C-alpha positions in Angstrom: -48.1 91.7 44.7 -48.8 87.6 45.1 -52.4 88.1 45.1 -54.9 89.8 44.2 -57.2 91.5 46.5 -60.7 92.2 44.7 -64.0 94.0 45.3 -67.3 93.4 43.6 -69.7 96.7 43.0 -73.3 95.6 42.2 -74.9 93.3 44.6 -77.4 91.7 42.1 -77.6 88.3 41.0 -74.6 88.7 39.4 -72.6 90.4 41.8 -73.7 87.8 44.0 -72.9 84.6 41.7 -69.3 86.3 41.3 -68.9 86.5 45.3 -70.3 83.1 45.5 -67.2 81.4 43.7 -64.8 83.7 45.0 -65.6 83.1 48.5 -64.8 79.3 47.7 -61.8 80.0 46.4 -62.4 79.1 42.5 -59.8 81.8 41.6 -56.4 81.1 42.6 -54.5 84.3 44.1 -58.0 86.2 44.0 -59.3 87.3 47.3 -62.7 89.1 47.9 -61.9 91.4 49.9 -65.0 94.3 49.3 -68.3 94.5 48.4 -70.9 97.1 47.6 -74.7 97.8 47.4 -76.6 100.8 47.9 -78.2 99.1 50.6 -75.9 97.1 53.4 -78.5 95.2 55.0 -78.2 92.5 53.1 -74.4 92.6 52.7 -73.4 91.4 56.3 -73.2 87.9 55.9 -69.9 88.8 53.6 -68.0 90.0 56.7 -65.3 90.2 57.4 -65.5 91.2 53.5 -65.3 95.1 53.9 -69.1 96.5 53.4 -69.6 99.8 51.5 -72.8 101.8 50.0 -71.0 103.5 47.4 -69.1 102.4 44.6 -66.3 105.1 44.7 -65.7 104.7 48.2 -65.0 101.3 47.6 -62.3 102.2 44.8 -60.8 104.9 47.0 -60.6 102.6 50.0 -57.4 100.8 49.8 -58.6 97.8 50.1 -58.8 96.2 46.6 -56.4 96.3 44.2 -59.3 95.3 41.0 -62.7 95.5 41.3 -65.8 93.9 39.4 -68.2 96.2 38.3 -71.7 94.8 38.3 -74.2 97.2 38.8 -76.9 98.4 36.4 -75.8 99.5 32.9 -75.6 102.8 33.5 -73.1 103.1 36.4 -70.6 101.0 34.1 -69.1 103.7 32.4 -68.3 106.1 35.7 -67.0 103.7 38.0 -65.1 102.4 35.3 -63.5 105.5 34.8 -62.8 106.3 38.7 -61.6 102.4 39.1 -59.1 103.6 36.2 -58.2 107.1 37.6 -57.5 106.0 41.0 -55.2 102.9 39.6 -57.6 100.7 40.2 -57.7 97.4 37.5 -61.5 96.8 36.2 -63.6 94.1 35.0 -66.5 95.3 33.9 -70.3 92.9 33.8 -71.8 93.0 30.0 -72.1 95.7 28.2 -69.2 97.7 29.4 -71.5 101.1 29.2 -75.2 101.6 28.2 -74.5 103.8 24.8 -71.7 104.1 22.5 -70.7 107.4 23.7 -69.9 106.1 27.1 -68.3 103.3 25.7 -65.6 105.2 23.8 -65.4 107.8 27.1 -64.6 104.4 28.8 -62.1 103.0 26.5 -60.6 106.7 26.1 -59.7 106.9 29.1 -58.2 103.5 29.8 -55.7 104.8 26.9 -54.6 107.5 29.6 -53.5 104.3 32.1 -52.2 101.4 30.1 -50.8 99.5 32.7 -53.9 99.4 34.6 -55.6 96.5 33.3 -59.1 96.6 31.1 -61.7 93.4 30.7 -64.7 92.6 30.0 -66.8 89.8 30.8 -67.5 88.0 27.5 -67.6 84.5 29.2 -68.4 82.2 26.1 -65.3 82.8 24.9 -64.1 80.2 27.5 -67.3 77.6 26.6 -65.8 74.1 25.0 -68.3 74.1 22.4 -66.9 77.5 21.1 -63.6 76.6 21.4 -64.2 73.6 19.3 -65.8 75.5 16.4 -63.2 78.2 17.1 -60.5 75.2 16.3 -62.2 73.8 13.7 -62.3 77.2 11.6 -59.3 78.3 12.3 -57.3 75.1 11.0 -59.0 75.3 8.6 -61.6 72.5 8.1 -64.5 74.3 6.9 -62.8 76.2 4.7 -63.6 79.9 3.6 -66.9 81.5 5.5 -70.1 81.0 3.0 -73.5 81.7 5.5 -73.8 81.8 9.3 -77.1 81.4 11.0 -78.1 82.2 14.7 -81.3 81.6 16.0 -81.0 82.7 19.3 -84.6 82.5 21.2 -84.3 81.1 24.0 -84.3 84.2 26.2 -88.1 83.7 27.4 -88.2 86.8 29.9 -92.4 88.1 31.8 -93.6 91.0 32.0 -92.7 90.6 36.0 -88.5 90.4 35.1 -88.9 93.5 33.4 -90.5 95.3 36.2 -87.9 94.0 38.8 -86.1 97.3 38.3 -87.1 101.1 37.1 -84.0 100.8 35.1 -84.4 97.9 32.8 -86.2 97.7 29.8 -85.1 101.9 28.8 -83.3 103.8 26.7 -81.8 105.7 29.8 -80.9 103.3 32.1 -80.3 100.1 30.0 -79.3 101.5 27.0 -81.5 98.8 25.0 -82.9 95.2 25.3 -82.4 92.0 24.2 -79.6 93.2 21.9 -77.7 94.8 25.3 -78.7 92.6 27.9 -79.5 88.9 26.8 -77.8 88.1 23.7 -74.9 90.1 23.7 -72.4 87.3 24.5 -73.7 85.4 21.4 -72.9 88.6 19.1 -69.4 89.0 20.5 -69.0 85.0 20.0 -70.7 85.3 16.7 -67.8 87.9 15.8 -65.3 86.8 18.0 -65.8 82.7 16.1 -66.2 84.8 12.2 -64.4 87.9 12.4 -66.3 91.3 12.0 -69.4 91.5 9.8 -68.9 95.2 7.7 -72.4 95.2 6.5 -75.6 95.0 7.9 -79.5 95.1 7.7 -81.7 94.8 11.1 -85.4 94.9 12.0 -86.0 95.6 15.7 -89.5 95.4 17.2 -89.8 97.6 20.1 -91.9 96.1 22.7 -93.4 93.6 20.7 -93.8 90.9 23.5 -93.7 93.4 26.4 -94.5 96.8 27.6 -91.2 98.2 27.1 -89.4 100.6 24.9 -86.8 98.6 23.5 -86.2 95.9 21.5 -87.5 92.3 21.9 -87.7 90.8 18.7 -84.6 90.7 16.2 -83.9 89.9 13.0 -80.6 91.1 11.6 -79.0 89.9 8.3 -75.1 90.2 8.4 -72.4 90.3 5.3 -68.7 89.7 5.6 -65.9 91.3 3.7 -65.2 88.0 1.8 -68.8 88.0 1.0 -70.0 85.3 3.5 -74.0 86.0 4.5 -75.5 85.3 7.6 -78.9 86.0 9.8 -79.1 86.9 13.4 -82.5 86.3 15.1 -83.1 86.6 18.8 -86.3 87.6 21.4 -87.0 87.4 24.5 -90.7 86.8 24.0 -90.4 83.3 22.2 -91.2 79.9 24.3 -89.6 77.2 23.8 -87.1 79.1 21.9 -84.3 77.8 19.8 -80.6 78.1 20.2 -79.4 77.0 16.9 -75.9 78.1 15.5 -74.8 77.1 12.0 -71.9 77.6 10.3 -71.4 76.6 6.6 -68.0 76.7 4.7 -66.8 75.7 1.8 -65.7 72.6 3.4 -68.4 71.6 5.3 -70.8 72.6 7.7 -71.0 73.0 11.8 -74.1 72.7 13.8 -74.7 73.7 17.2 -78.2 72.3 18.9 -79.3 70.9 21.8 -75.8 70.6 23.5 -74.4 68.6 20.1 -71.9 70.1 17.6 -72.4 67.7 14.6 -70.2 68.9 11.4 -70.5 67.4 8.4 -67.5 67.5 6.1 -67.2 68.3 2.1 -64.4 65.6 0.8 -63.6 68.2 -1.9 -64.0 72.0 -1.6 -67.4 72.7 -3.2 -66.3 75.6 -4.9 -63.3 73.5 -6.2 -65.8 70.9 -7.2 -68.7 73.1 -8.6 -66.0 74.0 -11.2 -64.3 70.5 -11.9 -67.6 68.1 -11.7 -68.9 66.7 -15.2 -72.2 65.7 -14.1 -74.5 69.0 -13.4 -76.3 67.3 -10.6 -73.2 66.1 -8.8 -72.5 66.4 -4.8 -68.9 66.0 -3.3 -69.3 62.8 -1.2 -69.2 64.1 2.2 -68.9 62.4 6.2 -71.1 63.7 9.2 -69.6 62.9 13.0 -70.3 64.7 16.0 -67.5 66.5 18.2 -67.3 65.8 21.9 -67.2 68.6 24.4 -67.2 68.9 28.2 -69.5 71.9 29.4 -68.4 74.8 30.7 -67.0 74.5 34.6 -67.3 78.0 36.2 -67.2 80.2 33.0 -67.4 82.9 34.9 -64.6 82.1 37.2 -62.2 81.4 34.0 -62.6 85.1 33.4 -61.4 85.7 36.0 -58.9 83.5 36.3 -57.4 85.3 33.5 -58.1 88.7 34.6 -56.2 88.1 37.8 -53.4 85.8 35.3 -53.3 89.1 33.9 -52.3 92.0 37.0 -49.8 89.8 38.5 -48.0 87.9 35.8 -48.5 90.6 32.8 -49.2 88.5 30.8 -52.3 88.3 28.1 -55.6 86.6 28.3 -55.9 83.2 27.4 -55.7 82.5 23.5 -59.7 81.5 24.0 -60.5 85.5 23.9 -58.3 86.2 20.9 -61.2 87.6 18.1 -61.3 86.6 14.8 -59.8 88.5 11.8 -61.7 90.3 8.5 -61.6 88.0 6.4 -64.3 85.7 7.2 -61.9 83.2 9.1 -60.9 82.8 12.6 -57.4 84.7 12.9 -55.7 86.2 16.2 -56.4 89.6 17.8 -57.0 91.8 20.3 -60.7 93.1 20.0 -64.0 91.8 22.3 -67.6 92.7 20.7 -69.5 95.1 22.8 -73.4 95.6 21.2 -74.4 99.2 21.7 -77.2 101.2 21.3 -76.5 102.4 17.8 -79.3 102.0 15.9 -80.5 105.8 15.4 -84.2 105.6 13.2 -84.6 102.4 15.0 -86.8 103.7 17.7 -89.0 105.6 15.2 -89.7 102.9 13.2 -88.6 99.7 14.4 -85.5 99.2 11.4 -81.9 99.8 11.4 -80.6 101.7 8.5 -78.0 99.7 6.1 -74.6 100.6 6.9 -71.7 99.0 8.8 -71.8 96.6 11.7 -70.6 99.4 14.3 -73.9 100.3 14.2 -74.9 97.4 16.2 -71.9 96.4 17.7 -68.2 98.5 18.5 -65.1 97.3 19.0 -63.6 97.4 21.9 -59.5 96.8 23.0 -58.8 94.8 26.0 
């Protein structure tokens, strides 16, 4: 096989986007050969690409080597398992499932077919801004992780958005709200950069700003194994909103905001300086600089390119998909974060119980 025949199941907003760059040959050795939606009238424009109204029929058709599953969340598990059983490689849009138990079923199914590539779409890992942050953490420029704050409230959505599909913002159909749909990528990036927290306490307000049953306003307190702490805030009801990531280590501070990455570097480790300084109000000298980066070019296509490369070449995904270590510094691993429902009593009182980070985030092996 010298190219991968790709099918897209689900031709909503994101499915159409995937089709566009594939038809424009933005993925080398990848060819769009089939698309699927319940109503095929709007798919005629994609011909001579094969058109299907049933996802499992597309999987069994023999027209594809791999599928991108871009349906409503609740269909991800059954379609993913069907593809694995049929020997078809699978890339699932986020989240891989609506609920933790379904995600575990999908992961377990993949373990039965280890030669089939199974991936999730976490395209922020290809963004140069986060690659720059990862590089600084991995090379030790920040020292040991001390504190992380991410205010991620620029996800404003209207009532019309939630009314656009009956499955949206429901426990049954979507599996959650802002945590599962909008800021899932940011949560994945957070643990990819800084490692997996071991404890959290989350406060989730259900329908605070909208007539929905799931969370649309969230504040989470996090703790890492090395005693680093963090706060993550997200909302779909706040405007103009903020997207500010601040990571503090013993050797300095990174701030990513307004498309700028600012690094304030301590000349000496702050803990060591504190232990050896002779004056009570002294601080280590520091310098501030801006770290340049380019905006990502077609990050979704970059992920699909790595998916295709893995199928054809047997290579692991690119280094930017490797997850962080568990000691509060970034290392090399093979996990990818996925937000799951896992809130238990939050549906009753808007607050999650304290405990392991897996109440919010499950690790999946790709």
